[in-house]
C-alpha positions as CSV (number, residue, x, y, z in Angstrom):
1,A,-13.3,-23.6,7.1
2,T,-13.3,-22.0,10.6
3,L,-16.9,-23.1,11.2
4,L,-16.2,-26.6,9.9
5,A,-13.3,-26.8,12.3
6,E,-15.5,-25.8,15.1
7,F,-17.9,-28.5,14.1
8,G,-15.1,-31.0,14.5
9,A,-13.6,-31.3,11.1
10,D,-9.8,-31.8,10.8
11,V,-8.9,-28.7,8.8
12,I,-5.5,-28.2,7.3
13,R,-4.6,-24.7,6.2
14,V,-2.2,-24.5,3.3
15,E,-0.1,-21.4,3.1
16,K,2.6,-20.1,0.8
17,R,6.2,-20.8,1.6
18,D,6.8,-17.8,3.8
19,G,3.4,-17.8,5.4
20,S,0.2,-15.9,4.6
21,E,0.2,-12.1,4.9
22,D,-2.8,-12.2,7.2
23,R,-0.5,-13.7,9.9
24,F,0.8,-10.2,10.5
25,V,-2.2,-7.9,10.1
26,A,-2.6,-5.6,13.2
27,P,-3.4,-5.7,16.0
28,V,-0.6,-8.1,16.7
29,G,-0.4,-10.1,20.0
30,E,2.6,-11.0,22.1
31,G,3.3,-14.0,19.9
32,G,3.8,-11.8,16.8
33,E,0.7,-13.1,15.1
34,G,-2.3,-10.9,14.1
35,A,-5.6,-11.0,15.9
36,L,-7.5,-11.7,12.6
37,F,-5.2,-14.6,11.8
38,L,-5.7,-16.1,15.3
39,Q,-9.5,-15.6,15.1
40,V,-10.1,-17.3,11.7
41,N,-7.5,-20.1,12.1
42,R,-8.4,-21.5,15.6
43,N,-8.7,-25.2,15.6
44,K,-6.8,-25.7,12.4
45,R,-3.6,-27.3,11.5
46,S,-1.3,-25.7,8.9
47,M,1.4,-26.4,6.4
48,T,3.4,-24.4,3.9
49,L,4.5,-25.3,0.4
50,N,5.7,-23.7,-2.8
51,M,2.9,-24.3,-5.2
52,A,4.9,-22.7,-8.1
53,L,7.1,-25.8,-8.1
54,K,6.2,-29.3,-9.3
55,P,7.0,-31.0,-5.9
56,G,4.6,-28.6,-4.2
57,Q,1.9,-29.2,-6.7
58,D,2.3,-32.9,-6.4
59,L,2.2,-32.8,-2.6
60,L,-1.0,-30.7,-2.5
61,A,-2.7,-33.0,-5.1
62,R,-1.9,-36.0,-2.9
63,L,-3.3,-34.3,0.1
64,I,-6.5,-33.2,-1.6
65,G,-6.8,-36.8,-2.9
66,Q,-7.2,-38.0,0.7
67,C,-9.6,-35.2,1.8
68,D,-13.4,-34.9,1.9
69,V,-13.5,-31.1,1.2
70,F,-11.2,-28.7,-0.6
71,V,-11.8,-24.9,-0.2
72,E,-9.9,-22.5,-2.4
73,N,-9.9,-18.7,-2.7
74,F,-7.7,-18.1,-5.8
75,K,-8.7,-16.0,-8.8
76,V,-10.5,-17.9,-11.5
77,G,-8.1,-20.1,-13.4
78,D,-5.1,-19.9,-11.1
79,L,-5.3,-23.4,-9.8
80,D,-5.8,-24.9,-13.3
81,R,-2.4,-23.6,-14.3
82,Y,-0.9,-25.8,-11.5
83,G,-2.9,-28.9,-12.3
84,L,-5.1,-28.4,-9.3
85,G,-8.4,-27.4,-10.9
86,Y,-11.6,-29.2,-10.3
87,D,-11.3,-31.6,-13.2
88,D,-7.8,-32.4,-12.2
89,I,-8.7,-33.2,-8.6
90,R,-12.0,-35.0,-9.5
91,A,-9.9,-37.4,-11.6
92,I,-8.0,-38.5,-8.5
93,N,-10.8,-38.1,-5.9
94,P,-14.3,-38.3,-7.4
95,R,-15.9,-37.8,-3.9
96,I,-14.2,-34.4,-3.4
97,V,-16.4,-31.5,-2.5
98,Y,-14.5,-28.7,-4.2
99,C,-15.5,-25.2,-3.0
100,S,-14.3,-22.2,-4.9
101,I,-14.8,-18.7,-3.4
102,T,-14.3,-15.7,-5.7
103,G,-15.3,-12.1,-6.0
104,Y,-17.7,-12.5,-8.9
105,G,-18.1,-16.3,-9.6
106,L,-16.5,-18.7,-12.0
107,D,-18.0,-17.3,-15.2
108,G,-19.5,-14.0,-16.4
109,P,-17.9,-10.7,-17.5
110,Y,-16.3,-10.0,-14.1
111,A,-15.1,-13.5,-13.4
112,K,-11.4,-12.7,-13.8
113,R,-11.5,-9.8,-11.4
114,P,-10.3,-10.1,-7.8
115,G,-12.8,-9.2,-5.1
116,Y,-12.8,-7.5,-1.8
117,D,-15.5,-7.2,0.9
118,F,-15.6,-3.4,0.6
119,M,-16.2,-3.5,-3.1
120,A,-18.9,-6.1,-2.7
121,Q,-20.7,-4.0,-0.1
122,G,-20.8,-1.1,-2.6
123,E,-21.6,-3.1,-5.8
124,G,-24.1,-5.3,-4.0
125,G,-26.2,-2.4,-2.8
126,L,-25.6,-2.7,1.0
127,M,-23.9,0.8,1.1
128,S,-26.9,2.3,-0.7
129,I,-29.1,1.5,2.4
130,N,-26.5,1.7,5.1
131,G,-25.7,5.0,6.7
132,H,-27.5,8.2,7.7
133,R,-30.2,9.7,5.6
134,D,-28.9,11.9,2.7
135,D,-30.8,14.9,4.0
136,G,-29.3,14.7,7.5
137,P,-26.0,15.2,9.2
138,G,-23.4,12.7,8.0
139,G,-25.6,11.4,5.3
140,G,-24.1,9.2,2.5
141,P,-23.1,5.7,1.9
142,V,-21.3,3.8,4.7
143,K,-19.7,0.4,4.8
144,V,-20.4,-2.0,7.6
145,A,-17.4,-2.0,10.0
146,I,-17.2,-5.8,10.1
147,A,-16.3,-7.5,6.7
148,V,-19.9,-8.7,6.5
149,T,-19.6,-9.9,2.9
150,D,-16.6,-12.2,3.8
151,V,-18.4,-13.5,6.8
152,L,-21.7,-14.2,4.9
153,T,-19.9,-15.9,2.1
154,G,-18.1,-18.2,4.6
155,M,-21.4,-19.1,6.2
156,N,-23.0,-19.8,2.8
157,A,-20.0,-21.9,1.9
158,T,-20.5,-23.9,5.1
159,V,-24.1,-24.6,4.3
160,A,-23.3,-25.5,0.7
161,I,-20.4,-27.8,1.8
162,L,-22.6,-29.7,4.3
163,A,-25.4,-30.0,1.7
164,A,-22.8,-31.5,-0.7
165,V,-21.5,-33.9,1.9
166,E,-25.1,-35.0,2.6
167,H,-25.7,-35.5,-1.1
168,R,-22.5,-37.6,-1.3
169,H,-24.0,-40.0,1.3
170,T,-26.6,-41.1,-1.2
171,S,-24.9,-40.5,-4.5
172,G,-21.3,-41.3,-3.7
173,Q,-20.3,-38.3,-5.8
174,G,-18.7,-35.0,-4.9
175,Q,-19.6,-31.6,-6.2
176,R,-18.2,-28.3,-7.3
177,I,-19.4,-25.3,-5.3
178,D,-19.2,-21.9,-6.9
179,L,-19.6,-19.0,-4.4
180,A,-19.1,-15.3,-5.0
181,L,-18.9,-12.4,-2.6
182,L,-21.2,-10.4,-4.8
183,D,-23.8,-13.2,-4.8
184,S,-23.7,-13.4,-1.1
185,I,-24.3,-9.7,-0.4
186,V,-27.1,-9.4,-3.0
187,H,-28.8,-12.4,-1.4
188,F,-28.3,-10.7,2.0
189,G,-30.4,-7.8,0.8
190,S,-33.1,-9.8,-0.9
191,N,-35.9,-8.4,1.3
192,Q,-34.9,-4.9,0.2
193,I,-34.9,-6.0,-3.5
194,V,-38.3,-7.6,-3.3
195,G,-39.6,-4.5,-1.5
196,M,-38.4,-2.4,-4.3
197,F,-40.2,-4.5,-6.9
198,A,-43.4,-4.4,-4.7
199,S,-43.4,-0.7,-4.1
200,G,-41.5,0.7,-7.2
201,E,-39.3,2.7,-4.8
202,V,-35.6,2.3,-4.5
203,P,-34.7,1.7,-0.8
204,G,-32.8,4.5,0.8
205,R,-30.7,5.1,3.9
206,W,-32.5,5.4,7.2
207,G,-29.6,5.5,9.7
208,N,-30.8,4.1,13.0
209,E,-34.5,4.5,12.1
210,H,-36.7,2.0,10.2
211,P,-38.7,2.6,7.1
212,N,-41.8,0.6,8.3
213,L,-41.7,0.6,12.1
214,A,-41.8,3.3,14.7
215,P,-40.5,3.8,17.3
216,Y,-37.7,1.5,16.2
217,Q,-34.6,3.6,16.6
218,V,-31.9,5.1,18.9
219,F,-32.7,7.8,21.4
220,R,-30.4,10.0,23.4
221,S,-30.8,10.2,27.1
222,A,-29.2,12.1,30.0
223,D,-26.7,9.3,30.6
224,G,-26.2,7.8,27.1
225,H,-28.1,6.2,24.3
226,F,-30.8,3.5,24.3
227,I,-32.7,1.6,21.7
228,V,-36.5,1.3,21.5
229,G,-37.9,-1.4,19.2
230,A,-41.7,-1.6,19.0
231,G,-42.4,-4.1,16.3
232,N,-46.2,-4.2,16.4
233,D,-49.2,-2.3,17.9
234,G,-49.3,-4.5,21.0
235,Q,-45.7,-3.8,21.8
236,F,-46.3,-0.1,21.2
237,R,-49.2,0.0,23.6
238,R,-47.1,-1.8,26.3
239,L,-44.3,0.7,25.7
240,C,-46.7,3.6,26.2
241,S,-47.8,2.0,29.5
242,V,-44.2,1.6,30.7
243,I,-43.4,5.3,30.1
244,G,-46.7,6.4,31.7
245,R,-48.3,7.7,28.5
246,E,-51.1,5.1,28.0
247,A,-53.2,7.6,25.9
248,L,-50.5,7.5,23.1
249,G,-51.3,3.8,22.7
250,T,-54.6,4.6,21.1
Protein backbone atom coordinates (compact mmCIF):
# COMPACT_ATOMS: atom_id res chain seq x y z
CA ALA A 1 0.00 0.00 0.00
CA THR A 2 2.94 2.31 0.65
CA LEU A 3 4.27 1.72 -2.87
CA LEU A 4 0.82 2.27 -4.38
CA ALA A 5 0.56 5.55 -2.47
CA GLU A 6 3.93 6.62 -3.84
CA PHE A 7 2.67 5.80 -7.34
CA GLY A 8 -0.18 8.26 -6.75
CA ALA A 9 -3.01 6.10 -5.43
CA ASP A 10 -5.35 7.55 -2.80
CA VAL A 11 -4.71 5.11 0.05
CA ILE A 12 -6.90 5.06 3.17
CA ARG A 13 -5.49 3.13 6.11
CA VAL A 14 -8.16 1.67 8.41
CA GLU A 15 -7.10 1.17 12.03
CA LYS A 16 -8.78 -0.16 15.11
CA ARG A 17 -10.56 2.28 17.39
CA ASP A 18 -7.55 3.19 19.56
CA GLY A 19 -5.03 3.12 16.71
CA SER A 20 -2.67 0.43 15.50
CA GLU A 21 0.07 -0.74 17.85
CA ASP A 22 2.78 0.03 15.28
CA ARG A 23 2.14 3.73 15.83
CA PHE A 24 4.19 3.47 18.99
CA VAL A 25 7.00 1.05 18.10
CA ALA A 26 10.40 2.54 18.99
CA PRO A 27 12.28 4.58 17.99
CA VAL A 28 9.66 7.25 18.60
CA GLY A 29 10.00 10.78 17.26
CA GLU A 30 9.06 14.11 18.78
CA GLY A 31 5.45 13.73 17.66
CA GLY A 32 5.08 10.54 19.69
CA GLU A 33 4.78 8.25 16.65
CA GLY A 34 7.20 5.47 15.81
CA ALA A 35 9.66 5.63 12.94
CA LEU A 36 8.31 2.39 11.45
CA PHE A 37 4.77 3.77 11.40
CA LEU A 38 5.88 7.01 9.76
CA GLN A 39 7.94 5.15 7.16
CA VAL A 40 5.22 2.76 5.97
CA ASN A 41 2.31 5.19 6.20
CA ARG A 42 3.66 8.21 4.37
CA ASN A 43 1.29 9.58 1.71
CA LYS A 44 -1.71 7.78 3.25
CA ARG A 45 -4.90 9.01 4.82
CA SER A 46 -6.26 7.14 7.84
CA MET A 47 -9.44 6.46 9.73
CA THR A 48 -10.41 4.39 12.76
CA LEU A 49 -13.47 2.25 13.40
CA ASN A 50 -14.70 -0.54 15.63
CA MET A 51 -15.07 -3.49 13.29
CA ALA A 52 -16.55 -5.64 16.05
CA LEU A 53 -19.75 -3.56 15.90
CA LYS A 54 -22.29 -3.61 13.08
CA PRO A 55 -22.02 0.14 12.32
CA GLY A 56 -18.27 -0.24 11.88
CA GLN A 57 -18.72 -3.23 9.59
CA ASP A 58 -21.32 -1.39 7.50
CA LEU A 59 -19.11 1.68 7.22
CA LEU A 60 -16.13 -0.36 6.06
CA ALA A 61 -18.27 -2.29 3.55
CA ARG A 62 -19.55 0.98 2.07
CA LEU A 63 -16.00 2.30 1.80
CA ILE A 64 -14.70 -0.84 0.09
CA GLY A 65 -17.67 -0.72 -2.25
CA GLN A 66 -16.31 2.54 -3.65
CA CYS A 67 -12.66 1.45 -3.88
CA ASP A 68 -10.55 -0.10 -6.63
CA VAL A 69 -8.36 -2.18 -4.33
CA PHE A 70 -8.71 -3.63 -0.83
CA VAL A 71 -5.63 -4.95 1.00
CA GLU A 72 -6.10 -6.93 4.21
CA ASN A 73 -3.67 -8.64 6.58
CA PHE A 74 -5.98 -10.57 8.94
CA LYS A 75 -5.73 -14.22 9.82
CA VAL A 76 -7.65 -16.50 7.46
CA GLY A 77 -11.41 -16.32 8.06
CA ASP A 78 -11.42 -13.29 10.36
CA LEU A 79 -13.06 -10.92 7.89
CA ASP A 80 -15.68 -13.50 6.87
CA ARG A 81 -17.00 -13.36 10.45
CA TYR A 82 -17.67 -9.64 9.98
CA GLY A 83 -19.34 -9.95 6.59
CA LEU A 84 -16.25 -8.50 4.89
CA GLY A 85 -14.87 -11.59 3.15
CA TYR A 86 -14.15 -11.69 -0.56
CA ASP A 87 -17.54 -13.09 -1.55
CA ASP A 88 -19.31 -10.45 0.58
CA ILE A 89 -17.36 -7.59 -0.97
CA ARG A 90 -17.52 -8.93 -4.52
CA ALA A 91 -21.32 -8.97 -4.22
CA ILE A 92 -21.35 -5.19 -3.76
CA ASN A 93 -18.29 -4.36 -5.90
CA PRO A 94 -17.56 -6.91 -8.66
CA ARG A 95 -14.57 -4.83 -9.83
CA ILE A 96 -12.76 -4.99 -6.50
CA VAL A 97 -9.16 -6.23 -6.42
CA TYR A 98 -9.14 -7.97 -3.04
CA CYS A 99 -5.60 -8.70 -1.81
CA SER A 100 -5.14 -10.98 1.21
CA ILE A 101 -1.68 -11.20 2.80
CA THR A 102 -1.20 -14.02 5.32
CA GLY A 103 1.60 -16.08 6.79
CA TYR A 104 0.89 -19.31 4.94
CA GLY A 105 -1.83 -18.66 2.36
CA LEU A 106 -5.60 -19.05 2.34
CA ASP A 107 -5.61 -22.85 2.33
CA GLY A 108 -3.37 -25.72 3.35
CA PRO A 109 -2.42 -27.23 6.73
CA TYR A 110 -0.86 -24.01 8.10
CA ALA A 111 -3.49 -21.60 6.78
CA LYS A 112 -4.91 -20.76 10.21
CA ARG A 113 -1.55 -19.90 11.71
CA PRO A 114 -0.40 -16.30 12.15
CA GLY A 115 2.85 -15.44 10.45
CA TYR A 116 5.87 -13.28 11.22
CA ASP A 117 8.84 -12.29 9.10
CA PHE A 118 11.33 -14.00 11.44
CA MET A 119 9.52 -17.35 11.22
CA ALA A 120 9.27 -17.11 7.44
CA GLN A 121 13.01 -16.44 7.15
CA GLY A 122 13.64 -19.65 9.06
CA GLU A 123 10.99 -21.87 7.49
CA GLY A 124 11.59 -20.56 3.98
CA GLY A 125 15.28 -21.47 4.03
CA LEU A 126 16.84 -18.01 4.07
CA MET A 127 18.49 -18.53 7.47
CA SER A 128 20.01 -21.81 6.30
CA ILE A 129 22.12 -19.85 3.79
CA ASN A 130 22.54 -16.56 5.69
CA GLY A 131 25.31 -16.19 8.25
CA HIS A 132 28.91 -17.28 8.69
CA ARG A 133 30.10 -20.74 7.77
CA ASP A 134 29.37 -23.41 10.33
CA ASP A 135 33.07 -24.29 10.64
CA GLY A 136 34.11 -20.68 11.32
CA PRO A 137 33.75 -18.15 14.14
CA GLY A 138 30.17 -17.10 14.72
CA GLY A 139 28.83 -19.80 12.43
CA GLY A 140 25.14 -20.64 12.44
CA PRO A 141 21.83 -19.39 11.11
CA VAL A 142 21.28 -15.61 11.10
CA LYS A 143 18.19 -13.64 10.15
CA VAL A 144 18.42 -10.63 7.85
CA ALA A 145 18.26 -7.46 9.96
CA ILE A 146 15.60 -5.87 7.74
CA ALA A 147 12.22 -7.63 7.71
CA VAL A 148 12.97 -8.83 4.20
CA THR A 149 10.02 -11.24 4.00
CA ASP A 150 7.56 -8.47 4.82
CA VAL A 151 9.15 -6.14 2.27
CA LEU A 152 9.25 -8.78 -0.47
CA THR A 153 5.63 -9.76 0.12
CA GLY A 154 4.61 -6.11 -0.12
CA MET A 155 6.47 -5.75 -3.40
CA ASN A 156 4.89 -8.95 -4.74
CA ALA A 157 1.49 -7.62 -3.67
CA THR A 158 2.12 -4.40 -5.60
CA VAL A 159 2.98 -6.32 -8.76
CA ALA A 160 -0.04 -8.61 -8.38
CA ILE A 161 -2.42 -5.71 -7.69
CA LEU A 162 -1.23 -3.77 -10.73
CA ALA A 163 -1.56 -6.90 -12.88
CA ALA A 164 -5.12 -7.39 -11.59
CA VAL A 165 -5.99 -3.76 -12.32
CA GLU A 166 -4.62 -4.16 -15.85
CA HIS A 167 -6.69 -7.34 -16.27
CA ARG A 168 -9.76 -5.42 -15.14
CA HIS A 169 -9.26 -2.90 -17.96
CA THR A 170 -10.07 -5.63 -20.47
CA SER A 171 -12.35 -7.95 -18.50
CA GLY A 172 -14.23 -5.52 -16.26
CA GLN A 173 -13.80 -8.01 -13.41
CA GLY A 174 -11.84 -7.83 -10.20
CA GLN A 175 -9.76 -10.62 -8.69
CA ARG A 176 -8.79 -12.23 -5.40
CA ILE A 177 -5.07 -12.15 -4.66
CA ASP A 178 -3.67 -14.69 -2.21
CA LEU A 179 -0.15 -13.83 -0.99
CA ALA A 180 1.78 -15.59 1.76
CA LEU A 181 4.97 -14.61 3.55
CA LEU A 182 6.27 -18.15 3.16
CA ASP A 183 5.58 -18.12 -0.60
CA SER A 184 7.50 -14.88 -1.02
CA ILE A 185 10.64 -15.97 0.83
CA VAL A 186 10.75 -19.35 -0.94
CA HIS A 187 10.43 -17.55 -4.29
CA PHE A 188 13.21 -15.19 -3.18
CA GLY A 189 15.58 -18.17 -2.81
CA SER A 190 14.56 -19.90 -6.02
CA ASN A 191 18.06 -19.73 -7.55
CA GLN A 192 19.40 -21.62 -4.52
CA ILE A 193 16.62 -24.20 -4.83
CA VAL A 194 17.28 -24.79 -8.53
CA GLY A 195 21.00 -25.00 -7.77
CA MET A 196 20.31 -27.70 -5.21
CA PHE A 197 18.34 -29.75 -7.75
CA ALA A 198 21.10 -29.28 -10.34
CA SER A 199 24.01 -30.22 -8.07
CA GLY A 200 22.38 -32.50 -5.52
CA GLU A 201 24.00 -30.45 -2.75
CA VAL A 202 22.09 -28.53 -0.10
CA PRO A 203 23.25 -24.86 -0.12
CA GLY A 204 25.15 -23.75 2.96
CA ARG A 205 26.25 -20.56 4.67
CA TRP A 206 29.16 -18.67 3.15
CA GLY A 207 29.16 -15.48 5.21
CA ASN A 208 30.64 -12.70 3.08
CA GLU A 209 32.15 -15.12 0.58
CA HIS A 210 30.50 -16.57 -2.52
CA PRO A 211 30.13 -20.27 -3.43
CA ASN A 212 30.92 -19.73 -7.14
CA LEU A 213 32.97 -16.54 -7.51
CA ALA A 214 36.31 -15.40 -6.09
CA PRO A 215 37.38 -12.91 -5.04
CA TYR A 216 33.85 -11.84 -4.16
CA GLN A 217 34.06 -11.01 -0.48
CA VAL A 218 35.02 -8.57 2.27
CA PHE A 219 38.65 -7.85 3.09
CA ARG A 220 40.07 -6.13 6.14
CA SER A 221 42.51 -3.28 5.56
CA ALA A 222 44.53 -0.95 7.76
CA ASP A 223 41.72 1.62 7.88
CA GLY A 224 38.56 -0.48 7.68
CA HIS A 225 36.89 -3.02 5.41
CA PHE A 226 36.37 -3.06 1.67
CA ILE A 227 34.54 -5.30 -0.78
CA VAL A 228 36.04 -6.87 -3.90
CA GLY A 229 33.63 -8.35 -6.42
CA ALA A 230 35.21 -9.92 -9.51
CA GLY A 231 32.31 -11.52 -11.34
CA ASN A 232 34.19 -12.97 -14.32
CA ASP A 233 37.71 -13.63 -15.64
CA GLY A 234 37.99 -10.27 -17.39
CA GLN A 235 37.19 -8.38 -14.20
CA PHE A 236 39.69 -10.52 -12.29
CA ARG A 237 42.46 -9.71 -14.77
CA ARG A 238 41.70 -5.99 -14.49
CA LEU A 239 41.71 -6.30 -10.71
CA CYS A 240 45.16 -7.92 -10.83
CA SER A 241 46.37 -5.05 -12.99
CA VAL A 242 45.00 -2.44 -10.57
CA ILE A 243 46.81 -4.01 -7.59
CA GLY A 244 50.04 -4.44 -9.57
CA ARG A 245 49.92 -8.26 -9.73
CA GLU A 246 49.28 -8.84 -13.43
CA ALA A 247 50.80 -12.32 -13.31
CA LEU A 248 47.95 -13.54 -11.08
CA GLY A 249 45.53 -12.80 -13.93
CA THR A 250 46.87 -15.78 -15.88
